[in-house]
MARRONU-649626 format. One line per field, with one value per atom (N, C-alpha, C): residue number from 1; residue in one letter; atom name; x, y, z negated. Coordinates in nm, 2 decimals. Layout:
N
pos = c(NUM  ...)
code = c(A  ...)
site = c(CA  ...)
u = c(X  ...)
v = c(Y  ...)
w = c(Z  ...)
***
This chain:
230
pos = c(1  1  1  2  2  2  3  3  3  4  4  4  5  5  5  6  6  6  7  7  7  8  8  8  9  9  9  10  10  10  11  11  11  12  12  12  13  13  13  14  14  14  15  15  15  16  16  16  17  17  17  18  18  18  19  19  19  20  20  20  21  21  21  22  22  22  23  23  23  24  24  24  25  25  25  26  26  26  27  27  27  28  28  28  29  29  29  30  30  30  31  31  31  32  32  32  33  33  33  34  34  34  35  35  35  36  36  36  37  37  37  38  38  38  39  39  39  40  40  40  41  41  41  42  42  42  43  43  43  44  44  44  45  45  45  46  46  46  47  47  47  48  48  48  49  49  49  50  50  50  51  51  51  52  52  52  53  53  53  54  54  54  55  55  55  56  56  56  57  57  57  58  58  58  59  59  59  60  60  60  61  61  61  62  62  62  63  63  63  64  64  64  65  65  65  66  66  66  67  67  67  68  68  68  69  69  69  70  70  70  71  71  71  72  72  72  73  73  73  74  74  74  75  75  75  76  76  76  77  77  77  78  78  78  79  79  79  80  80  80  81  81  81  82  82  82  83  83  83  84  84  84  85  85  85  86  86  86  87  87  87  88  88  88  89  89  89  90  90  90  91  91  91  92  92  92  93  93  93  94  94  94  95  95  95  96  96  96  97  97  97  98  98  98  99  99  99  100  100  100  101  101  101  102  102  102  103  103  103  104  104  104  105  105  105  106  106  106  107  107  107  108  108  108  109  109  109  110  110  110  111  111  111  112  112  112  113  113  113  114  114  114  115  115  115  116  116  116  117  117  117  118  118  118  119  119  119  120  120  120  121  121  121  122  122  122  123  123  123  124  124  124  125  125  125  126  126  126  127  127  127  128  128  128  129  129  129  130  130  130  131  131  131  132  132  132  133  133  133  134  134  134  135  135  135  136  136  136  137  137  137  138  138  138  139  139  139  140  140  140  141  141  141  142  142  142  143  143  143  144  144  144  145  145  145  146  146  146  147  147  147  148  148  148  149  149  149  150  150  150  151  151  151  152  152  152  153  153  153  154  154  154  155  155  155  156  156  156  157  157  157  158  158  158  159  159  159  160  160  160  161  161  161  162  162  162  163  163  163  164  164  164  165  165  165  166  166  166  167  167  167  168  168  168  169  169  169  170  170  170  171  171  171  172  172  172  173  173  173  174  174  174  175  175  175  176  176  176  177  177  177  178  178  178  179  179  179  180  180  180  181  181  181  182  182  182  183  183  183  184  184  184  185  185  185  186  186  186  187  187  187  188  188  188  189  189  189  190  190  190  191  191  191  192  192  192  193  193  193  194  194  194  195  195  195  196  196  196  197  197  197  198  198  198  199  199  199  200  200  200  201  201  201  202  202  202  203  203  203  204  204  204  205  205  205  206  206  206  207  207  207  208  208  208  209  209  209  210  210  210  211  211  211  212  212  212  213  213  213  214  214  214  215  215  215  216  216  216  217  217  217  218  218  218  219  219  219  220  220  220  221  221  221  222  222  222  223  223  223  224  224  224  225  225  225  226  226  226  227  227  227  228  228  228  229  229  229  230  230  230)
code = c(L  L  L  I  I  I  F  F  F  Y  Y  Y  L  L  L  L  L  L  F  F  F  L  L  L  I  I  I  C  C  C  G  G  G  G  G  G  F  F  F  L  L  L  N  N  N  E  E  E  I  I  I  T  T  T  P  P  P  A  A  A  F  F  F  F  F  F  T  T  T  N  N  N  L  L  L  F  F  F  I  I  I  L  L  L  L  L  L  I  I  I  I  I  I  N  N  N  L  L  L  N  N  N  S  S  S  N  N  N  Y  Y  Y  L  L  L  S  S  S  E  E  E  T  T  T  I  I  I  K  K  K  S  S  S  R  R  R  V  V  V  F  F  F  L  L  L  S  S  S  G  G  G  V  V  V  L  L  L  T  T  T  G  G  G  I  I  I  A  A  A  S  S  S  L  L  L  I  I  I  D  D  D  P  P  P  V  V  V  S  S  S  L  L  L  V  V  V  L  L  L  L  L  L  F  F  F  F  F  F  V  V  V  I  I  I  A  A  A  T  T  T  L  L  L  I  I  I  V  V  V  N  N  N  R  R  R  F  F  F  N  N  N  K  K  K  S  S  S  K  K  K  E  E  E  I  I  I  V  V  V  I  I  I  A  A  A  I  I  I  I  I  I  G  G  G  L  L  L  V  V  V  I  I  I  L  L  L  Y  Y  Y  L  L  L  Y  Y  Y  F  F  F  F  F  F  S  S  S  Y  Y  Y  Y  Y  Y  F  F  F  F  F  F  T  T  T  D  D  D  Q  Q  Q  L  L  L  E  E  E  I  I  I  I  I  I  K  K  K  K  K  K  L  L  L  C  C  C  T  T  T  D  D  D  F  F  F  P  P  P  Y  Y  Y  F  F  F  I  I  I  F  F  F  L  L  L  K  K  K  S  S  S  N  N  N  I  I  I  I  I  I  P  P  P  P  P  P  V  V  V  W  W  W  Q  Q  Q  I  I  I  V  V  V  K  K  K  T  T  T  I  I  I  I  I  I  W  W  W  L  L  L  L  L  L  V  V  V  V  V  V  L  L  L  Y  Y  Y  A  A  A  L  L  L  F  F  F  T  T  T  L  L  L  K  K  K  L  L  L  Q  Q  Q  Y  Y  Y  D  D  D  N  N  N  K  K  K  L  L  L  I  I  I  V  V  V  M  M  M  R  R  R  K  K  K  R  R  R  L  L  L  I  I  I  A  A  A  I  I  I  H  H  H  L  L  L  L  L  L  L  L  L  I  I  I  G  G  G  I  I  I  I  I  I  V  V  V  M  M  M  M  M  M  F  F  F  L  L  L  S  S  S  S  S  S  Y  Y  Y  Q  Q  Q  L  L  L  P  P  P  G  G  G  M  M  M  T  T  T  L  L  L  Y  Y  Y  L  L  L  L  L  L  I  I  I  P  P  P  T  T  T  T  T  T  L  L  L  Y  Y  Y  F  F  F  S  S  S  I  I  I  L  L  L  L  L  L  Q  Q  Q  M  M  M  N  N  N  Q  Q  Q  R  R  R  V  V  V  L  L  L  V  V  V  H  H  H  D  D  D  I  I  I  V  V  V  I  I  I  T  T  T  A  A  A  F  F  F  T  T  T  I  I  I  V  V  V  L  L  L  C  C  C  I  I  I)
site = c(N  CA  C  N  CA  C  N  CA  C  N  CA  C  N  CA  C  N  CA  C  N  CA  C  N  CA  C  N  CA  C  N  CA  C  N  CA  C  N  CA  C  N  CA  C  N  CA  C  N  CA  C  N  CA  C  N  CA  C  N  CA  C  N  CA  C  N  CA  C  N  CA  C  N  CA  C  N  CA  C  N  CA  C  N  CA  C  N  CA  C  N  CA  C  N  CA  C  N  CA  C  N  CA  C  N  CA  C  N  CA  C  N  CA  C  N  CA  C  N  CA  C  N  CA  C  N  CA  C  N  CA  C  N  CA  C  N  CA  C  N  CA  C  N  CA  C  N  CA  C  N  CA  C  N  CA  C  N  CA  C  N  CA  C  N  CA  C  N  CA  C  N  CA  C  N  CA  C  N  CA  C  N  CA  C  N  CA  C  N  CA  C  N  CA  C  N  CA  C  N  CA  C  N  CA  C  N  CA  C  N  CA  C  N  CA  C  N  CA  C  N  CA  C  N  CA  C  N  CA  C  N  CA  C  N  CA  C  N  CA  C  N  CA  C  N  CA  C  N  CA  C  N  CA  C  N  CA  C  N  CA  C  N  CA  C  N  CA  C  N  CA  C  N  CA  C  N  CA  C  N  CA  C  N  CA  C  N  CA  C  N  CA  C  N  CA  C  N  CA  C  N  CA  C  N  CA  C  N  CA  C  N  CA  C  N  CA  C  N  CA  C  N  CA  C  N  CA  C  N  CA  C  N  CA  C  N  CA  C  N  CA  C  N  CA  C  N  CA  C  N  CA  C  N  CA  C  N  CA  C  N  CA  C  N  CA  C  N  CA  C  N  CA  C  N  CA  C  N  CA  C  N  CA  C  N  CA  C  N  CA  C  N  CA  C  N  CA  C  N  CA  C  N  CA  C  N  CA  C  N  CA  C  N  CA  C  N  CA  C  N  CA  C  N  CA  C  N  CA  C  N  CA  C  N  CA  C  N  CA  C  N  CA  C  N  CA  C  N  CA  C  N  CA  C  N  CA  C  N  CA  C  N  CA  C  N  CA  C  N  CA  C  N  CA  C  N  CA  C  N  CA  C  N  CA  C  N  CA  C  N  CA  C  N  CA  C  N  CA  C  N  CA  C  N  CA  C  N  CA  C  N  CA  C  N  CA  C  N  CA  C  N  CA  C  N  CA  C  N  CA  C  N  CA  C  N  CA  C  N  CA  C  N  CA  C  N  CA  C  N  CA  C  N  CA  C  N  CA  C  N  CA  C  N  CA  C  N  CA  C  N  CA  C  N  CA  C  N  CA  C  N  CA  C  N  CA  C  N  CA  C  N  CA  C  N  CA  C  N  CA  C  N  CA  C  N  CA  C  N  CA  C  N  CA  C  N  CA  C  N  CA  C  N  CA  C  N  CA  C  N  CA  C  N  CA  C  N  CA  C  N  CA  C  N  CA  C  N  CA  C  N  CA  C  N  CA  C  N  CA  C  N  CA  C  N  CA  C  N  CA  C  N  CA  C  N  CA  C  N  CA  C  N  CA  C  N  CA  C  N  CA  C  N  CA  C  N  CA  C  N  CA  C  N  CA  C  N  CA  C  N  CA  C  N  CA  C  N  CA  C  N  CA  C  N  CA  C  N  CA  C  N  CA  C  N  CA  C  N  CA  C  N  CA  C  N  CA  C  N  CA  C  N  CA  C  N  CA  C  N  CA  C  N  CA  C  N  CA  C  N  CA  C  N  CA  C  N  CA  C  N  CA  C  N  CA  C  N  CA  C  N  CA  C  N  CA  C  N  CA  C  N  CA  C)
u = c(2.21  2.24  2.19  2.22  2.19  2.02  1.96  1.82  1.77  1.81  1.76  1.77  1.87  1.90  1.80  1.78  1.72  1.58  1.53  1.37  1.34  1.45  1.43  1.41  1.50  1.47  1.36  1.32  1.22  1.09  1.08  0.95  0.93  1.03  1.00  1.01  1.08  1.08  1.19  1.28  1.37  1.32  1.19  1.13  1.10  1.07  1.06  1.13  1.21  1.28  1.21  1.16  1.09  1.17  1.12  1.17  1.19  1.10  1.11  1.24  1.28  1.40  1.52  1.52  1.64  1.62  1.50  1.47  1.53  1.51  1.58  1.71  1.77  1.93  1.95  1.90  1.92  1.90  1.81  1.77  1.89  1.95  2.06  2.17  2.21  2.31  2.30  2.15  2.13  2.16  2.11  2.13  2.28  2.36  2.49  2.55  2.53  2.59  2.55  2.44  2.40  2.41  2.50  2.52  2.58  2.68  2.77  2.74  2.67  2.63  2.74  2.86  2.95  3.07  3.07  3.20  3.19  3.34  3.36  3.30  3.28  3.25  3.10  3.02  2.88  2.83  2.88  2.80  2.81  2.93  2.94  2.86  2.82  2.75  2.60  2.57  2.44  2.41  2.49  2.47  2.45  2.55  2.54  2.40  2.33  2.21  2.10  2.12  2.03  2.03  2.15  2.16  2.11  2.14  2.08  1.95  1.89  1.73  1.68  1.73  1.70  1.72  1.81  1.84  1.74  1.71  1.61  1.48  1.44  1.32  1.30  1.41  1.38  1.36  1.40  1.35  1.23  1.20  1.09  1.04  0.94  0.91  0.87  0.81  0.76  0.87  1.01  1.12  1.17  1.10  1.12  1.10  1.02  0.99  1.11  1.22  1.33  1.40  1.37  1.43  1.38  1.26  1.19  1.25  1.29  1.34  1.50  1.57  1.71  1.68  1.59  1.58  1.54  1.45  1.39  1.51  1.58  1.69  1.79  1.80  1.90  1.85  1.72  1.66  1.69  1.68  1.67  1.82  1.90  2.05  2.16  2.11  2.21  2.15  2.24  2.21  2.18  2.30  2.30  2.27  2.14  2.10  2.05  2.04  1.98  2.07  2.21  2.28  2.29  2.28  2.28  2.15  2.05  1.90  1.91  1.97  1.98  2.06  2.17  2.28  2.21  2.12  2.04  1.96  1.88  1.79  1.88  1.99  2.06  2.10  2.14  2.19  2.09  1.95  1.85  1.83  1.82  1.78  1.87  2.02  2.11  2.10  2.07  2.04  1.92  1.81  1.69  1.71  1.81  1.84  1.93  2.00  2.09  1.99  1.89  1.82  1.71  1.66  1.57  1.64  1.77  1.85  1.87  1.90  1.95  1.80  1.69  1.57  1.52  1.57  1.52  1.59  1.72  1.83  1.80  1.75  1.73  1.58  1.51  1.37  1.28  1.30  1.24  1.15  1.12  1.04  0.91  0.86  0.73  0.75  0.86  0.89  0.87  0.93  0.92  0.78  0.71  0.57  0.48  0.51  0.41  0.46  0.59  0.62  0.55  0.54  0.49  0.32  0.26  0.12  0.06  0.14  0.11  0.13  0.22  0.25  0.13  0.09  -0.02  0.00  -0.01  -0.01  -0.13  -0.11  -0.24  -0.30  -0.23  -0.30  -0.36  -0.30  -0.36  -0.49  -0.51  -0.64  -0.75  -0.70  -0.78  -0.82  -0.74  -0.77  -0.90  -0.96  -1.08  -1.05  -0.92  -0.87  -0.84  -0.92  -0.90  -0.78  -0.68  -0.55  -0.62  -0.53  -0.58  -0.59  -0.68  -0.68  -0.55  -0.48  -0.35  -0.25  -0.25  -0.16  -0.20  -0.32  -0.38  -0.33  -0.36  -0.33  -0.18  -0.10  0.05  0.09  0.03  0.07  0.03  -0.08  -0.14  -0.04  0.00  0.10  0.22  0.27  0.41  0.40  0.28  0.27  0.25  0.19  0.18  0.32  0.40  0.53  0.62  0.60  0.69  0.65  0.50  0.46  0.51  0.52  0.57  0.71  0.80  0.95  0.94  0.87  0.87  0.85  0.74  0.71  0.80  0.84  0.95  1.07  1.12  1.25  1.22  1.11  1.06  1.07  1.03  1.03  1.15  1.24  1.38  1.47  1.46  1.56  1.49  1.39  1.33  1.42  1.47  1.54  1.69  1.73  1.86  1.94  2.06  2.16  2.08  2.09  2.04  2.07  2.21  2.23  2.16  2.13  2.03  1.89  1.85  1.71  1.70  1.81  1.80  1.79  1.88  1.89  1.76  1.67  1.54  1.45  1.47  1.36  1.40  1.52  1.55  1.48  1.48  1.41  1.25  1.22  1.07  1.03  1.10  1.08  1.10  1.18  1.19  1.07  1.02  0.90  0.77  0.77  0.66  0.69  0.79  0.81  0.78  0.83  0.80  0.67  0.57  0.43  0.36  0.41  0.36  0.41  0.50  0.57  0.49  0.45  0.36  0.24  0.16  0.04  0.04  0.15  0.16  0.21  0.26  0.33  0.21  0.29  0.21  0.19  0.20  0.22  0.09  0.06  -0.06  0.01  -0.04  0.01  0.03  0.14  0.24  0.34  0.35  0.45  0.50  0.40  0.41  0.49  0.48  0.54  0.69  0.73  0.92  0.96  0.89  0.94  0.96  0.88  0.89  1.01  1.09  1.20  1.29  1.34  1.44  1.42  1.30  1.28  1.25  1.21  1.20  1.31  1.41  1.54  1.62  1.59  1.66  1.62  1.48  1.42  1.47  1.47  1.50  1.65  1.75  1.89  1.92  1.83  1.86  1.79  1.68  1.63  1.72  1.80  1.90  2.02  2.05  2.16  2.14  2.02  1.99  2.08  2.11  2.19  2.12  1.98  1.90  1.82  1.86  1.81  1.68  1.58  1.43  1.40  1.35  1.32  1.21  1.11  1.00  1.03  1.15  1.21  1.25  1.32  1.37  1.25  1.16  1.04  0.97  0.95  0.87  0.96  1.08  1.16  1.15  1.16  1.16  1.03  0.92  0.77  0.76  0.81  0.79  0.86  0.97  1.04  0.96  0.91  0.83  0.70  0.65  0.51  0.57  0.68  0.72  0.76  0.79  0.84  0.71  0.59  0.47  0.41)
v = c(1.30  1.40  1.54  1.56  1.70  1.70  1.60  1.58  1.61  1.55  1.58  1.72  1.78  1.92  2.01  1.98  2.05  2.05  1.93  1.91  1.98  1.97  2.04  2.17  2.24  2.39  2.42  2.36  2.38  2.37  2.26  2.23  2.32  2.41  2.51  2.43  2.32  2.23  2.27  2.39  2.45  2.57  2.61  2.72  2.69  2.54  2.51  2.39  2.38  2.24  2.16  2.05  1.95  1.84  1.74  1.62  1.54  1.55  1.46  1.51  1.62  1.67  1.59  1.56  1.49  1.33  1.29  1.16  1.13  1.21  1.20  1.19  1.26  1.27  1.12  1.07  0.94  0.83  0.85  0.75  0.75  0.86  0.88  0.79  0.82  0.75  0.61  0.55  0.40  0.34  0.42  0.36  0.35  0.45  0.45  0.34  0.32  0.20  0.07  0.06  -0.07  -0.07  -0.01  0.00  -0.13  -0.20  -0.28  -0.41  -0.53  -0.62  -0.73  -0.72  -0.80  -0.78  -0.66  -0.61  -0.70  -0.70  -0.79  -0.70  -0.57  -0.48  -0.47  -0.56  -0.56  -0.57  -0.65  -0.66  -0.52  -0.45  -0.32  -0.23  -0.23  -0.13  -0.16  -0.28  -0.30  -0.28  -0.30  -0.26  -0.11  -0.01  0.11  0.16  0.09  0.13  0.11  0.02  -0.01  0.10  0.15  0.26  0.39  0.42  0.55  0.53  0.41  0.40  0.46  0.41  0.45  0.59  0.66  0.79  0.88  0.83  0.88  0.88  0.77  0.74  0.84  0.87  0.97  1.11  1.14  1.26  1.26  1.15  1.14  0.98  0.96  0.82  0.74  0.80  0.69  0.67  0.71  0.65  0.53  0.47  0.34  0.24  0.26  0.18  0.15  0.24  0.21  0.09  0.04  -0.09  -0.20  -0.19  -0.30  -0.28  -0.16  -0.15  -0.21  -0.19  -0.25  -0.41  -0.46  -0.59  -0.66  -0.59  -0.64  -0.64  -0.53  -0.53  -0.64  -0.68  -0.78  -0.91  -0.94  -1.06  -1.07  -0.96  -0.96  -0.98  -0.91  -0.91  -1.03  -1.09  -1.17  -1.32  -1.42  -1.55  -1.59  -1.53  -1.58  -1.44  -1.42  -1.29  -1.29  -1.41  -1.41  -1.33  -1.36  -1.28  -1.13  -1.10  -0.95  -0.89  -0.97  -0.89  -0.88  -0.99  -0.98  -0.87  -0.85  -0.73  -0.59  -0.59  -0.45  -0.43  -0.53  -0.52  -0.48  -0.55  -0.52  -0.37  -0.31  -0.19  -0.09  -0.12  -0.03  -0.05  -0.16  -0.19  -0.13  -0.13  -0.08  0.06  0.14  0.27  0.31  0.23  0.26  0.23  0.12  0.08  0.21  0.26  0.39  0.49  0.52  0.64  0.59  0.47  0.43  0.44  0.38  0.39  0.54  0.61  0.75  0.82  0.80  0.86  0.80  0.66  0.58  0.62  0.64  0.69  0.84  0.91  1.06  1.08  0.96  0.98  1.07  1.04  1.12  1.02  0.91  0.83  0.88  0.98  1.04  1.10  1.15  1.22  1.13  1.02  0.91  0.88  0.85  0.82  0.91  1.03  1.15  1.16  1.16  1.14  1.04  0.92  0.80  0.83  0.88  0.88  1.02  1.11  1.25  1.26  1.16  1.19  1.16  1.26  1.27  1.17  1.04  0.94  0.97  0.93  0.94  1.06  1.17  1.30  1.35  1.29  1.31  1.24  1.13  1.06  1.11  1.15  1.21  1.37  1.44  1.58  1.62  1.73  1.75  1.87  1.91  2.02  1.98  2.02  1.98  2.05  1.99  2.07  2.14  2.26  2.32  2.23  2.26  2.17  2.16  2.26  2.24  2.16  2.17  2.06  1.93  1.90  1.75  1.72  1.82  1.78  1.76  1.85  1.82  1.70  1.66  1.52  1.41  1.42  1.31  1.29  1.42  1.43  1.37  1.39  1.34  1.18  1.14  0.99  0.92  1.00  0.94  0.93  1.03  1.04  0.94  0.91  0.80  0.66  0.65  0.51  0.50  0.62  0.60  0.55  0.62  0.59  0.44  0.41  0.26  0.15  0.17  0.09  0.08  0.19  0.22  0.13  0.14  0.09  -0.06  -0.11  -0.26  -0.32  -0.25  -0.30  -0.29  -0.19  -0.19  -0.29  -0.33  -0.39  -0.54  -0.57  -0.69  -0.82  -0.83  -0.93  -0.90  -0.81  -0.77  -0.83  -0.77  -0.82  -0.84  -0.95  -0.95  -0.86  -0.79  -0.68  -0.56  -0.53  -0.42  -0.44  -0.56  -0.59  -0.57  -0.62  -0.62  -0.47  -0.39  -0.25  -0.19  -0.23  -0.16  -0.22  -0.35  -0.40  -0.33  -0.30  -0.21  -0.08  -0.01  0.14  0.11  -0.01  -0.03  -0.06  -0.12  -0.15  -0.03  0.06  0.20  0.27  0.27  0.35  0.30  0.17  0.12  0.17  0.16  0.22  0.37  0.42  0.59  0.61  0.53  0.56  0.53  0.44  0.38  0.51  0.55  0.65  0.80  0.82  0.93  0.93  0.81  0.81  0.80  0.74  0.73  0.86  0.96  1.09  1.19  1.30  1.38  1.51  1.49  1.60  1.59  1.70  1.71  1.75  1.77  1.81  1.96  2.01  1.93  1.87  1.89  1.85  1.73  1.61  1.49  1.43  1.50  1.48  1.49  1.56  1.56  1.41  1.33  1.20  1.12  1.17  1.10  1.15  1.25  1.30  1.19  1.12  1.03  0.91  0.84  0.75  0.81  0.94  1.01  1.03  1.08  1.10  0.98  0.87  0.75  0.70  0.71  0.66  0.74  0.87  0.97  0.96  0.94  0.91  0.78  0.68  0.55  0.57  0.66  0.67  0.74  0.83  0.93  0.84  0.71  0.64  0.54  0.53  0.41  0.45  0.33  0.34  0.41  0.36  0.42  0.54  0.66  0.78  0.79  0.83  0.84  0.99  1.08  1.20  1.23  1.13  1.15  1.14  1.08  1.07  1.22  1.28  1.43  1.51  1.50  1.58  1.58  1.44  1.41  1.47  1.45  1.51  1.67  1.72  1.85  1.92  1.85  1.89  1.89  1.77  1.74  1.85  1.90  1.99  2.12  2.16  2.29  2.28  2.17  2.16  2.17  2.13  2.13  2.27  2.34  2.49  2.58  2.54  2.63  2.63)
w = c(2.24  2.14  2.20  2.32  2.40  2.41  2.46  2.49  2.35  2.24  2.10  2.06  2.09  2.03  2.12  2.24  2.33  2.31  2.29  2.24  2.09  2.00  1.90  1.89  1.98  1.99  2.07  2.16  2.26  2.19  2.10  2.02  1.90  1.88  1.77  1.62  1.63  1.50  1.39  1.45  1.36  1.29  1.32  1.25  1.11  1.07  0.94  0.93  0.84  0.80  0.71  0.75  0.68  0.65  0.55  0.55  0.65  0.75  0.88  0.95  0.94  1.01  0.96  0.82  0.76  0.79  0.80  0.83  0.98  1.08  1.22  1.20  1.11  1.09  1.05  0.96  0.90  1.00  1.10  1.21  1.29  1.32  1.42  1.36  1.22  1.15  1.15  1.14  1.14  1.25  1.36  1.51  1.53  1.50  1.52  1.45  1.33  1.25  1.30  1.36  1.41  1.56  1.62  1.77  1.80  1.73  1.77  1.67  1.71  1.62  1.64  1.72  1.71  1.65  1.58  1.50  1.38  1.32  1.21  1.09  1.09  1.01  0.97  1.05  1.06  0.92  0.82  0.70  0.62  0.63  0.55  0.62  0.75  0.80  0.78  0.79  0.74  0.62  0.50  0.39  0.36  0.44  0.44  0.49  0.61  0.66  0.55  0.46  0.35  0.25  0.23  0.14  0.20  0.32  0.41  0.40  0.43  0.42  0.28  0.19  0.04  0.03  0.08  0.05  0.13  0.25  0.34  0.28  0.20  0.14  0.02  -0.04  -0.16  -0.11  0.01  0.07  0.14  0.21  0.29  0.26  0.18  0.14  0.24  0.36  0.47  0.55  0.54  0.60  0.55  0.45  0.39  0.52  0.59  0.72  0.78  0.78  0.86  0.81  0.68  0.67  0.74  0.79  0.86  1.00  1.05  1.17  1.18  1.07  1.06  1.06  0.98  0.98  1.10  1.17  1.31  1.40  1.40  1.51  1.49  1.35  1.31  1.37  1.37  1.41  1.56  1.62  1.77  1.82  1.74  1.81  1.74  1.62  1.55  1.53  1.56  1.55  1.39  1.32  1.20  1.11  1.09  1.05  0.90  0.84  0.69  0.60  0.61  0.52  0.53  0.66  0.70  0.66  0.67  0.60  0.46  0.39  0.24  0.20  0.28  0.26  0.26  0.37  0.39  0.27  0.22  0.12  -0.01  -0.03  -0.15  -0.14  -0.04  -0.02  -0.07  -0.04  -0.07  -0.21  -0.26  -0.41  -0.49  -0.46  -0.55  -0.56  -0.46  -0.46  -0.56  -0.54  -0.63  -0.79  -0.80  -0.94  -0.99  -0.90  -0.96  -1.02  -0.92  -0.95  -1.07  -1.07  -1.18  -1.33  -1.30  -1.45  -1.48  -1.38  -1.44  -1.50  -1.44  -1.48  -1.61  -1.63  -1.73  -1.86  -1.86  -1.95  -2.01  -1.90  -1.92  -1.99  -1.98  -2.04  -1.94  -1.81  -1.72  -1.60  -1.64  -1.56  -1.52  -1.59  -1.55  -1.42  -1.38  -1.27  -1.14  -1.14  -1.06  -1.03  -1.14  -1.13  -1.08  -1.10  -1.04  -0.89  -0.85  -0.71  -0.63  -0.68  -0.60  -0.61  -0.72  -0.69  -0.64  -0.63  -0.58  -0.42  -0.38  -0.24  -0.14  -0.06  0.02  0.16  0.14  0.24  0.33  0.46  0.54  0.55  0.53  0.54  0.66  0.78  0.92  0.93  0.87  0.88  0.78  0.65  0.56  0.57  0.65  0.65  0.75  0.69  0.75  0.87  0.87  0.94  1.08  1.17  1.32  1.38  1.41  1.50  1.62  1.66  1.79  1.90  1.98  2.11  2.18  2.20  2.27  2.22  2.07  2.01  2.03  2.03  2.06  2.21  2.31  2.44  2.46  2.39  2.40  2.34  2.25  2.18  2.27  2.32  2.43  2.53  2.58  2.71  2.66  2.53  2.48  2.49  2.40  2.43  2.55  2.65  2.78  2.86  2.82  2.88  2.80  2.70  2.63  2.68  2.71  2.77  2.90  2.98  3.11  3.11  3.03  3.01  2.97  2.90  2.82  2.94  3.02  3.11  3.22  3.24  3.37  3.34  3.24  3.18  3.17  3.12  3.10  3.25  3.34  3.48  3.54  3.51  3.57  3.52  3.39  3.30  3.27  3.30  3.26  3.29  3.44  3.46  3.47  3.38  3.38  3.26  3.25  3.14  2.98  2.92  2.80  2.69  2.71  2.62  2.63  2.76  2.79  2.74  2.76  2.70  2.55  2.50  2.34  2.29  2.37  2.36  2.36  2.47  2.48  2.37  2.33  2.24  2.10  2.08  1.95  1.97  2.09  2.08  2.08  2.15  2.11  1.98  1.89  1.76  1.68  1.70  1.65  1.68  1.80  1.83  1.75  1.75  1.64  1.53  1.45  1.32  1.31  1.39  1.41  1.41  1.47  1.50  1.36  1.29  1.15  1.05  1.07  0.98  1.00  1.14  1.17  1.08  1.09  1.03  0.87  0.83  0.66  0.64  0.70  0.65  0.61  0.55  0.49  0.58  0.72  0.80  0.90  0.96  1.07  1.19  1.29  1.41  1.41  1.46  1.55  1.45  1.32  1.24  1.26  1.26  1.28  1.40  1.50  1.63  1.63  1.52  1.49  1.49  1.42  1.43  1.57  1.67  1.79  1.88  1.83  1.89  1.93  1.83  1.85  1.96  1.96  2.06  2.19  2.20  2.33  2.39  2.30  2.36  2.42  2.34  2.37  2.52  2.52  2.64  2.77  2.73  2.86  2.89  2.80  2.82  2.90  2.88  2.96  3.09  3.11  3.24  3.34  3.29  3.36  3.38  3.32  3.33  3.44  3.49  3.59  3.70  3.77  3.89  4.00  4.02  4.13  4.07  4.07  4.02  4.10  4.05  4.11  4.08  4.18  4.15  4.05  4.05  3.96  3.82  3.77  3.66  3.60  3.71  3.67  3.65  3.74  3.74  3.60  3.54  3.44  3.33  3.31  3.19  3.20  3.31  3.33  3.28  3.33  3.31  3.15  3.08  2.97  2.87  2.92  2.85  2.84  2.96  2.97  2.89  2.88  2.79  2.64  2.61  2.47  2.44  2.53  2.49  2.48  2.56  2.55  2.41)
***
């Protein structure tokens, strides 16, 4: 959380509050809900994850990808996961049915249709506007730092406890979902990089928790923070 707040401020992402900001909050909530798959309350928390994904998608449509993250982490962490997957989908569907019913009975279905058809998907790929060179360089540096953290942690924990490996797999799955969301989103650089904050902070927090602290990790994190502030 400290890393997240630090990068949020350093990156200037608080200068303009966008739907992606709220998507990150929902990601944090969903991660917290699904942090313990052995609990007896797993079904209620998975259901709530589906509901939260639905709410997030009403604010930022591309966050619907989070449902696949929830399902994928269930597959990785649970032996009997079919019931939980159905429960997560039910949580999402119930929320959609509620809003659809509201707009249907108030004769406002055109609003939903307009929102779905007018949302500017793939704006990064469709736009002819070229972002500033420094923003492109900063994004490349960001992705390289994330890849550095990813492969470092893979080498460190590849033969370690299965619980830790599952935790890393969940973060990798989140990163894949985040990249999909970035390209689906209606943002260009640097706005779309806001989605990368959560997986970046998760990787960094694990790096700093390693039993054998390496100076290069501290240098990379410090340098990244400085680059983000520029």
